[in-house]
C-alpha positions as CSV (number, residue, x, y, z in Angstrom):
1,M,-59.8,26.8,85.6
2,S,-60.5,24.5,83.5
3,M,-63.6,24.9,81.0
4,K,-66.0,22.0,80.3
5,V,-66.9,21.0,76.8
6,D,-69.9,19.0,76.8
7,R,-70.2,18.2,73.1
8,A,-67.8,18.6,70.1
9,P,-67.2,22.2,68.1
10,L,-69.4,22.5,65.2
11,S,-67.4,22.3,61.5
12,L,-67.6,25.1,59.7
13,A,-70.3,23.2,57.1
14,E,-72.5,22.1,60.1
15,N,-72.3,26.0,61.3
16,S,-73.3,27.5,58.1
17,I,-76.0,24.9,57.2
18,M,-77.4,26.0,61.0
19,K,-77.0,29.6,60.1
20,L,-79.0,29.2,57.1
21,G,-82.5,30.0,58.4
22,D,-81.0,32.8,60.4
23,F,-81.6,36.2,60.3
24,H,-81.2,38.8,62.5
25,V,-83.5,42.3,62.3
26,D,-81.5,43.6,64.9
27,N,-77.9,42.8,62.9
28,P,-77.6,44.7,60.1
29,G,-73.7,43.0,60.0
30,R,-75.7,39.5,59.9
31,Q,-77.6,40.7,57.4
32,A,-75.0,41.8,54.9
33,W,-73.2,38.4,55.7
34,K,-76.8,36.8,55.3
35,S,-76.9,38.5,51.7
36,E,-73.5,37.1,51.0
37,E,-73.9,33.7,51.9
38,S,-77.1,33.8,49.5
39,R,-75.2,35.7,46.6
40,I,-72.6,33.1,46.5
41,R,-75.2,30.2,47.3
42,N,-77.2,31.4,44.0
43,H,-74.0,31.4,42.0
44,L,-72.7,28.2,43.0
45,L,-76.3,27.1,42.1
46,G,-76.7,28.5,39.1
47,A,-73.9,27.4,37.7
48,T,-74.4,23.9,38.4
49,I,-77.5,24.1,37.1
50,Y,-75.5,25.4,33.7
51,H,-72.9,22.7,34.0
52,C,-76.0,20.1,34.2
53,R,-77.8,21.5,31.3
54,Y,-74.8,21.9,29.0
55,Y,-73.9,18.0,29.9
56,L,-77.2,16.8,29.6
57,F,-77.9,18.5,26.6
58,N,-74.3,17.1,24.8
59,F,-75.5,13.3,26.0
60,N,-79.0,13.6,24.8
61,L,-77.4,15.4,20.9
62,F,-75.0,12.1,21.6
63,I,-77.8,9.6,21.5
64,Y,-79.8,11.3,19.1
65,L,-76.8,11.5,16.6
66,F,-75.8,8.0,17.2
67,T,-79.6,6.6,16.8
68,K,-79.8,8.7,13.5
69,S,-76.7,7.0,12.2
70,I,-77.9,3.5,13.2
71,L,-81.1,3.8,11.8
72,N,-79.7,5.0,8.9
73,L,-77.4,1.9,7.7
């Protein structure tokens, strides 16, 4: 018996994107997984913001010191 597939299966990324809005009240396991997803996503978001702020601060400091040295010549 052959099974007919009418579309390609979702990739892991597509599947997780579709699950972002999901919240099943009757499934405590899904709630735990949802909170784990949120924890990981918040950690990655926080790390990204931290690194962007770090590099932007260094870039602004470089521009400031470079401009100051040019103006003092």
